[in-house]
C-alpha positions in Angstrom: 12.7 24.8 9.9 15.2 23.5 12.4 16.4 20.3 11.8 19.2 20.0 14.3 17.9 16.8 16.3 16.4 14.8 13.3 19.9 15.7 11.9 21.8 14.0 14.9 19.4 11.1 15.3 19.9 10.2 11.4 24.0 10.5 11.9 23.8 8.3 14.7 21.7 5.9 13.0 23.8 5.4 10.0 26.5 3.8 12.3 23.9 1.3 13.6 21.3 0.8 11.0 21.7 0.3 7.2 21.1 3.2 6.0 19.9 4.9 8.8 16.5 3.5 8.7 14.6 -0.1 9.0 12.9 0.7 5.7 14.7 1.7 2.6 11.8 4.8 0.8 12.2 6.5 4.5 15.7 7.6 4.0 14.9 9.7 1.9 18.0 8.7 -0.8 15.6 8.7 -4.1 14.5 13.1 -3.2 18.1 13.7 -1.6 19.1 15.1 2.0 18.1 13.7 5.6 14.6 12.5 6.7 13.1 14.0 9.7 12.1 11.8 12.9 8.5 11.8 14.0 7.9 12.7 18.0 4.4 12.5 18.0 1.8 12.6 15.8 -2.7 13.8 15.7 -5.4 14.1 13.5 -4.0 15.0 9.8 -0.1 15.9 11.1 3.0 14.9 12.1 5.5 16.6 14.2 8.7 15.9 13.8 11.6 15.8 16.8 12.7 19.4 16.1 9.0 20.8 17.1 7.9 21.2 13.2 4.5 20.2 11.9 3.6 18.7 8.6 0.6 18.0 6.7 0.7 14.5 6.5 -0.4 12.4 3.2 1.2 9.3 3.8 -0.4 8.3 7.2 2.1 5.7 8.1 1.7 4.4 4.2 -2.0 4.1 4.7 -3.2 2.9 7.9 -4.4 6.0 9.5 -7.6 6.1 7.2 -9.1 7.9 10.2 -6.3 10.3 11.1 -3.5 9.6 13.4 -3.8 9.0 17.3 -7.8 8.5 17.1 -8.9 9.0 20.5 -11.5 5.5 19.4 -9.0 3.8 18.3 -6.5 4.8 21.3 -9.1 4.2 24.0 -9.5 0.5 22.4 -6.0 -0.7 22.6 -5.9 0.8 26.2 -8.2 -0.8 27.4 -7.2 -4.2 25.9 -3.2 -4.0 26.7 -4.1 -3.5 30.4 -5.2 -6.9 30.1 -2.1 -8.5 28.4 0.1 -7.8 25.4 0.3 -11.5 24.0 -1.1 -14.2 24.9 0.0 -17.9 22.6 -3.2 -19.1 22.6 -6.4 -18.2 20.9 -8.4 -15.1 22.0 -11.6 -13.3 21.1 -10.9 -10.5 19.2 -9.0 -12.7 16.2 -12.7 -14.7 15.7 -13.9 -10.8 15.7 -12.1 -9.3 13.3 -12.3 -12.6 11.2 -16.1 -12.1 11.2 -15.3 -8.3 10.2 -13.6 -9.2 7.4 -15.2 -11.8 6.0 -18.6 -9.5 6.0 -17.3 -6.7 4.3 -15.7 -8.8 1.8 -17.9 -11.2 0.3 -14.5 -12.9 -1.5 -12.8 -14.1 1.9 -14.9 -17.1 3.0 -12.4 -17.7 5.5 -8.9 -15.5 7.1 -5.3 -16.1 8.5 -3.9 -13.1 10.6 -0.6 -13.1 9.7 2.0 -9.6 10.5 3.3 -8.2 7.7 2.3 -7.7 4.0 5.6 -9.5 3.3 3.9 -12.7 5.4 0.9 -12.2 3.7 2.0 -12.6 0.1 4.4 -15.3 0.6 1.5 -17.3 2.3 -0.8 -17.0 -0.8 1.7 -17.8 -3.4 2.2 -20.9 -1.2 -1.2 -21.8 -0.9 -2.0 -21.1 -4.8 1.1 -23.5 -5.5 -0.2 -26.1 -2.9 -3.9 -26.1 -4.4 -2.8 -26.0 -7.8 0.1 -28.4 -8.3 1.8 -25.5 -10.2 5.2 -23.9 -9.4 4.7 -20.6 -11.6 3.5 -17.4 -10.7 2.6 -14.2 -12.4 3.3 -10.6 -11.3 3.5 -7.3 -12.9 6.2 -4.6 -13.4 6.1 -1.8 -11.0 4.1 -3.6 -8.4 5.6 -4.5 -4.7 4.2 -7.7 -2.7 6.9 -7.4 -0.2 10.2 -8.4 0.2 9.8 -12.3 -0.8 12.3 -14.0 -3.0 9.7 -14.5 -5.3 8.5 -11.3 -5.8 11.7 -8.9 -6.1 11.7 -9.4 -9.8 11.3 -5.8 -11.6 9.2 -5.1 -8.1 8.0 -1.5 -7.3 8.3 0.7 -4.2 11.3 0.9 -2.6 12.4 -1.4 -5.1 11.6 1.0 -8.0 12.9 4.4 -6.1 16.8 3.1 -5.8 16.5 1.7 -9.5 17.3 -2.0 -8.9 15.0 -4.6 -11.0 15.7 -7.5 -9.2 17.9 -8.4 -5.7 20.8 -10.3 -4.9 20.2 -13.1 -3.0 17.3 -14.3 -5.2 18.3 -17.7 -6.6 17.9 -17.5 -10.3 15.9 -20.9 -10.1 13.2 -19.3 -8.0 13.2 -16.2 -10.1 12.9 -18.3 -12.9 9.6 -19.3 -11.5 8.1 -15.5 -11.3 6.5 -14.5 -14.9 6.2 -10.8 -15.5 3.5 -8.6 -17.0 3.5 -5.1 -18.0 0.1 -3.8 -16.2 -2.4 -2.8 -18.2 -1.5 -4.8 -21.0 -4.1 -7.4 -22.7 -2.4 -8.4 -25.3 0.7 -9.5 -22.7 -1.4 -11.2 -20.4 -3.4 -13.2 -23.0 -0.3 -14.3 -25.2 1.3 -15.2 -21.4 -1.2 -17.5 -20.7 -1.5 -19.0 -24.6 1.8 -19.9 -23.8 2.4 -21.2 -20.7 -1.3 -20.9 -18.9 -0.8 -24.6 -17.8 2.1 -24.3 -15.8 1.0 -20.7 -13.6 -0.1 -21.9 -10.1 -1.8 -18.3 -9.9 -1.5 -14.1 -10.5 -1.0 -11.8 -7.8 -1.8 -8.4 -8.5 -1.9 -4.8 -6.6 -5.5 -4.0 -8.6 -4.4 -0.7 -8.5 -0.8 -0.5 -8.6 0.7 2.1 -5.8 4.2 1.2 -5.7 4.4 2.6 -8.7 3.0 6.2 -7.8 -0.9 5.2 -8.3 -1.7 3.4 -11.6 -5.5 3.0 -11.7 -6.6 -0.4 -14.4 -7.7 0.4 -17.6 -11.4 -0.4 -18.0 -11.7 -4.5 -18.2 -8.3 -5.0 -17.6 -9.0 -7.2 -14.0 -12.0 -8.4 -15.8 -9.8 -9.9 -18.7 -7.5 -11.3 -15.6 -10.1 -12.7 -13.9 -11.5 -14.5 -17.3 -7.8 -16.0 -18.0 -7.4 -17.2 -14.6 -10.4 -18.9 -14.7 -10.3 -20.3 -18.4 -6.6 -21.6 -17.7 -7.0 -23.0 -13.4 -4.4 -20.4 -12.1 -5.7 -18.5 -9.1 -7.0 -15.1 -9.1 -4.6 -13.3 -6.2 -5.8 -9.8 -5.5 -3.2 -7.7 -2.9 -5.4 -5.4 -1.0 -2.7 -4.3 1.3 -3.0 -1.2 0.2 -6.3 -0.7 -1.5 -8.3 -2.7 1.0 -10.6 -0.9 2.9 -9.7 2.7 1.1 -10.8 2.7 -1.9 -14.2 1.2 -0.8 -15.1 -0.4 2.0 -14.9 -4.1 0.3 -11.6 -2.8 -1.6 -10.6 -2.8 -5.1 -12.4 -5.9 -5.3 -15.7 -3.9 -4.6 -15.5 -0.8 -6.4 -14.3 -3.0 -9.5 -16.6 -6.0 -8.9 -14.6 -8.6 -9.6 -14.3 -11.5 -7.5 -10.3 -12.8 -6.8 -9.9 -16.1 -5.3 -7.5 -15.1 -2.8 -7.0 -11.4 -1.0 -4.0 -10.4 1.4 -5.1 -7.2 3.6 -2.9 -5.2 6.0 -2.6 -1.6 6.7 -6.1 -0.4 7.7 -7.0 -3.7 9.6 -4.2 -2.8 12.0 -5.0 0.7 12.6 -1.3 1.5 12.5 -0.4 -1.7 14.0 1.3 -4.4 12.4 -1.6 -6.5 11.2 -2.0 -8.2 7.8 -4.3 -11.1 6.7 -4.5 -13.2 3.7 -8.0 -15.0 2.9 -10.3 -16.1 0.1 -12.4 -19.4 -1.2 -13.1 -21.7 1.7 -12.1 -24.7 -0.2 -8.4 -23.1 -0.6 -8.7 -21.9 2.9 -9.1 -25.1 4.7 -5.6 -26.5 2.7 -4.3 -24.5 5.1 -2.4 -26.2 8.4 -3.2 -27.0 11.1 -7.3 -28.1 9.1 -5.0 -29.4 5.6 -1.3 -30.3 4.4 0.2 -26.0 3.5 1.7 -25.0 6.4 1.9 -21.3 7.9 2.7 -20.2 11.5 3.2 -16.6 12.9 4.1 -16.6 17.0 2.2 -13.3 17.2 -0.5 -13.5 14.9 -4.1 -12.6 16.3 -2.0 -10.3 18.8 -5.1 -9.1 21.2 -3.8 -5.0 20.8 -3.2 -5.3 17.3 -6.7 -6.8 16.8 -8.1 -3.8 19.1 -6.6 -1.1 17.3 -7.7 -2.9 13.9 -11.2 -3.3 14.4 -11.6 0.2 16.3 -10.7 1.3 12.8 -12.6 -0.6 10.8 -15.9 0.5 12.8 -14.8 4.1 12.2 -14.8 3.5 8.7 -18.0 1.7 8.5 -20.0 4.8 9.3 -22.5 6.3 6.7 -21.0 8.6 3.9 -17.5 7.7 5.3 -15.7 6.7 2.3 -17.7 9.4 -0.4 -16.8 12.1 1.9 -13.0 11.2 1.4 -13.2 10.9 -2.6 -14.8 14.4 -2.6 -11.8 15.1 -0.7 -9.4 13.5 -2.7 -10.9 14.9 -6.1 -10.4 18.5 -4.5 -6.8 18.2 -3.5 -5.9 16.5 -6.9 -7.9 19.4 -8.9 -6.0 21.6 -7.0 -2.6 20.7 -7.3 -3.3 20.5 -11.1 -4.8 23.8 -11.0 -1.6 25.1 -9.0 0.8 23.3 -11.6 -0.9 24.9 -14.3 -0.8 28.3 -13.3 3.1 27.7 -12.3 3.4 26.4 -16.1 4.5 22.9 -14.5 3.2 20.0 -16.3 1.6 17.5 -13.6 -1.3 15.0 -13.9 -2.7 13.2 -10.9 -4.8 10.0 -10.5 -7.2 9.0 -7.7 -9.2 6.6 -6.5 -11.3 7.3 -3.0 -8.8 8.4 -0.4 -5.7 7.3 -2.5 -3.6 9.5 -5.1 -1.2 9.8 -7.4 1.0 12.8 -8.7 2.8 12.4 -11.8 5.2 15.4 -13.2 4.2 14.8 -17.0 1.2 16.2 -19.1 0.4 12.6 -20.2 -2.2 10.5 -18.5 -0.4 7.6 -16.7 -1.5 3.9 -16.8 1.5 2.0 -17.4 5.1 1.4 -15.5 6.9 2.3 -18.5 4.6 5.8 -18.6 5.4 6.1 -14.4 9.4 5.8 -15.1 9.0 8.4 -17.7 8.1 11.1 -16.0 10.3 14.0 -14.7 11.7 12.7 -11.6 14.0 15.5 -10.8 11.0 17.9 -11.1 9.6 16.1 -8.6 12.4 15.7 -6.3 12.3 19.6 -6.2 8.7 20.0 -5.3 8.9 17.3 -2.8 11.3 19.6 -1.1 9.6 22.6 -1.7 6.5 21.5 0.1 8.1 19.8 2.8 10.0 23.7 4.0 6.2 24.7 3.8 5.3 22.1 6.3 3.3 19.3 3.8 4.8 15.9 3.8 4.5 13.6 0.4 6.3 10.4 0.0 9.8 11.1 -0.3 9.5 9.2 -3.9 8.2 9.8 -7.3 7.0 6.2 -7.4 4.7 6.0 -4.2 0.8 6.9 -4.2 -0.1 9.8 -1.7 -3.2 8.6 1.3 -6.1 10.9 2.5 -7.7 10.5 6.0 -10.6 11.6 7.5 -8.9 14.0 9.4 -7.9 16.3 6.4 -10.5 18.9 6.1 -10.5 22.3 4.7 -7.7 24.3 6.4 -5.1 21.0 5.7 -6.1 21.0 2.1 -5.9 24.3 1.9 -2.6 25.3 3.4 -1.5 22.1 0.9 -2.7 24.2 -1.9 -1.2 27.3 -1.2 2.1 25.2 -0.4 1.7 23.3 -3.5 1.4 27.4 -5.6 5.0 28.1 -4.2 6.7 25.0 -4.5 5.5 24.2 -8.0 6.8 28.3 -8.7 10.5 27.1 -7.4 10.0 23.9 -9.0 9.8 25.6 -12.9 12.9 27.9 -11.8 
């Protein structure tokens, strides 16, 4: 593969942007080498500026569940943008988006649109603190909820990739208000609430951890968190920025039949545009300004072009059998990857939930953050470059989930598994 233009762009970018990127994991620092620069995308493929074509299992980190550049989404955006890009006053599409989210996610009786996952999660914990009159929040090792100060304590995603468990610039006094638990540990959660339950405003959790690769909840674990929060008067916040509308039409809360007090959403509800939201019980959401005293605002929130892209995407995924078909494809991919690894004598295990999956270089089932970080990251890095050279793009980190779209068909999965067989053989060598 030629990478001349990408190399030149990255050289220029490093003089102008920290690490040459606008989000850390894109820099390939974890896996080594240099990133490629995208020129365009279509269906299940990314095409870079040097003309290389990749089967893409990132999908812009999750939004592209219907594939890149879907004609229905592009048509919706084109129709709306002719009327203007931003108004600064309410528009009808905001109302339609709110109606759609509250219909698909019954726990959300009201919603507020924002522009990033960080904005959504920060707003949700502010609401939890304001509504309960308490200051402490609970998060989980390896979970990533954006780059807000309260969350950069044993964080996942780029923080885990770069090996930085906390970040300079976060005041110790604020970090002290964030309590951290190991995900999937029943006893630790019970003990924490026994000790500090009266001080805890809320628990924020990725119901499926997608920022330490892809860790599924143990049977009954989310129910246990729900019961603890109810018992101690804390709010349960599901961060479904990644899982929302991906692992089921109603998100992880529908898949596991759990009712959180608040939820955050993103990615798919924007169809590739910068859109997120938080929502929950009516009595809680009515405490947000201007209905109540808890302040939050955003100049571009509810942007009409972004609403159009998100609504078109949400319309596509409501087709009968959409998620069932995606889940079948994900099983085909993951089962095939495990088989290819066995053939090559490489220890690999996968996790999967509908259109989301994890790939771990270990022979153990991964259910905890400690198990995830104990996997063979050097082997993953060799595999990443081996399969990338063969035209398949997985996340450039051993600690990021993969995503399928409805555009991934037999041809794409077949090519991926053939490339994986060769890459696994190189990995072993």
